N, C-alpha and C positions, 0 to 999 in steps of 0.2 A: 504494500500500500504506500509506504514512504517513497519508494522508487517511482511509482506512478505519479504521486503528488509532485515530486521534484520535477518531473518532466512536464506535468500538466500546468502547473501554476504559471510559469513564464509564457506559455502559449495563451492561457486565459488572459493574463495581463495585457499581452500584445493585442489580442482581439478586442478587449474592452477599450484600450487606448485608441485603436482604429475607429471603433464605433463612436467614441467620445469626440474624436477629431472631426468627423463628418458634421456632427451637431455643433461643435465649437466654431467651425468655419461659418456655418449658417448664422449663428448668433452674432459672431464678430462682424460679419458683413452687414447685418441689420443695425447693429449698434453704431458702426462707423459710416454706414451708407457708402461702402466701397464694394462694388459688385464683383471685382476680381480678386479680392483678398482671400487668402488661404492661411488659416492658422493651424499650425501643427504643434500639438502637445506631444513632445517626444518621450521615448522610454526612459530617458534620464531626467524627465520632468522639466526640461528646458522648453521654452515656448519660442517658436519662430513664426514670423508673419511675413508672407510673401505676397507681392502684387506684381502687376506687369512692369512696374517701375523699379522695384527694389525687393530685397530680402533682408530682414533684420532679426537678430536674436532679441530676447526680452530686454536685456540690459541696454540695448541701443534704441529702444522705442521711446517716444515722448511720454510725458506723464499721462495724457489722455489715452494714448494707445496702450500703455501698460494697464491702466485701469480697465479699459475695454477688453483686453486680452484676458486678464485675470478673471473678470466677471464672466466672460464667455466660457472659460474653462469650468468655473464653478457651476454655472447653470447647466452646462452640458453634462457634467458629472451627476448633477441632481436629476436630470431627465433620464440618463441611462441607468443609473443605479437604483432609482426609486420610481414609484408610481405617482409621486406628488405632482399635482397640476398647478402648483402655486409656488411663489418664492417671496421671501422677506428680505428687505434691504434695510439695515440698521445704520443710520447716519452715513449714507454712501458718499456724501460730498466732503467728509472730514479730510483735511489736509490736501485738498485739491485747489488749484489756482482758480481765479474768477472765471475765466473762459471755459475751463473744463467743467466747473460746477454748473454753469449755465447750460452747457450742452448735455450734461448727464441726464437731466430729466427727459430731454428729447430722445436720448439713446434708450433709456429704460422704457419709454413709451413705445419704441419700435421693436422691442423684444417680442418674438413670436413663440408660440408653443406652450404658453402657460395661460390658464383661465384667469388667475388672480395674481396680481403683483402688489405687495404691501410695502410701502416706504415709510419708515419711521425717521423723521428728520425735523430739525429746527430751521432748516433752509426752506424759504418760501418759493424757490425756483420750481418746485414740483407742482405747484397749484395749477399752472396752465395746462398740464397734461394729465390731471387727475380727474376721475369721475366723482369720487367722494373724498371728503376730508373729515377726519375726526380731530377736533382741536381741544386740547386740555389747557385750561388757564385757572389761575388762582385769583380770588378776589382779595380785598383788603383784610379780610378775616382769615386768610389762608385756607379758604374752602375751595376745593377743586370743582370746576364746572366743565362739563363736556358739551361741546357744540358739534352737531352733525351737519355738515354742509354738503350740498350737491353742487355740481358744476354751475348750475343756474344761480345759486346763492352767492357765489364768490367771484364770478367773472366780472372783471373791471380792469 
């Protein structure tokens, strides 16, 4: 049994990585709006992004490209290894520059293959692309209030 497992595990890992890569590229293309991008999550867990113009390893990507690549890999792993049809993003704009933060809400809005995407954030840049917002606030007596807003309520 051990001999069989030693031979099987590397083949299974390679098959899973190949399956993850197909989905990762789809997600990365939708996040970055780059139709010819191919993201390869390699067996040594390095990430490479290739387009018709260039090929870059993870450490050579811009901040926004790194964020998009890492997000694409995580979401692809979630889709391949689970039956979950939803994803949570907890403070996804933390430590991002202003332009990357502005674009992230649009990128998350473009993610395909999940029925529900939940974003927990202090950043208001997600309002424009959200269907519903749950807002928590405290009054002067430190009592927490919950406001449920729909797109119609907060568009302005």
